[in-house]
C-alpha positions, 0 to 999 in steps of 0.5 A, spaced: 351 295 607 344 294 605 338 296 609 337 288 610 344 287 613 344 293 617 337 290 620 340 283 621 346 286 625 342 291 629 337 285 631 343 280 632 346 285 637 340 286 641 339 279 642 346 278 644 345 284 649 339 281 652 342 274 652 348 276 656 343 280 661 339 274 662 345 270 663 348 275 668 342 276 672 342 268 673 349 268 674 351 274 679 348 271 685 352 265 684 358 268 683 357 273 689 354 268 694 358 267 700 360 260 702 354 256 706 355 253 713 359 247 714 355 240 715 358 241 723 355 247 724 348 245 721 348 239 725 350 243 731 344 248 730 339 242 728 340 239 735 336 244 738 330 244 733 323 242 735 321 241 728 323 238 721 321 239 714 323 237 707 324 241 701 322 237 695 323 238 687 316 236 685 312 241 688 307 244 683 311 251 682 318 248 682 321 247 676 328 247 673 330 254 675 326 254 682 327 248 687 330 246 693 332 239 696 334 237 703 332 237 710 330 243 714 330 244 722 326 249 725 328 251 732 326 257 736 332 261 735 335 258 728 332 255 722 337 251 718 337 247 712 342 242 709 341 241 702 341 245 695 337 251 692 336 253 685 341 259 685 337 266 684 337 273 687 333 276 693 331 269 697 327 270 703 325 265 708 318 265 710 314 262 715 306 260 714 300 258 717 298 254 711 302 249 706 303 252 699 306 250 693 304 255 688 306 263 687 298 264 687 298 261 694 304 265 696 301 271 694 294 270 697 297 268 703 303 273 704 299 277 709 298 271 714 306 269 713 312 272 717 318 273 713 324 270 718 330 273 714 335 273 708 337 266 704 344 268 702 347 261 700 345 256 695 348 250 699 346 249 706 344 255 710 342 258 717 337 263 719 336 267 725 329 267 728 328 274 730 325 276 737 318 276 737 317 270 732 314 264 734 315 258 729 310 254 733 305 258 731 306 256 723 306 250 720 310 251 713 317 254 712 318 257 705 323 260 700 321 265 696 324 270 691 322 277 692 325 280 686 321 276 681 315 274 685 318 266 684 316 260 689 322 256 690 320 251 695 316 249 701 316 244 707 311 243 712 313 241 719 307 240 723 
């Protein structure tokens, strides 16, 4: 084996491992995600909502891998979503006093936001609002990827 063949072999194997790692990071959350709540469950929770919002794919920092699309219902005890989110790891649901649609805006305003809970499904979700959090004190609901500091989507509800 020549030096050139050895270098080519090493580079090809390193590239294959890197691609496999990237595909694994993207695929793992999809493979281990629990089943989302049913339409009936979402409808039931949405009935007690005080506010509604829409997640849209056309926000500034939304892209092919980071987006959400559907309807959000915000109540005093539960926040429900009927729609789809781009799959990814470590999604968190936040409430914000200002509408944002970029990672920079999120990072700049994070200290004024309140984390509501984890989003573990990519099709429909219900997140319980912890005691002491009053959604009426905010105007925007945001899905954020905590692991990679990626903006996923946001919707203004008042």
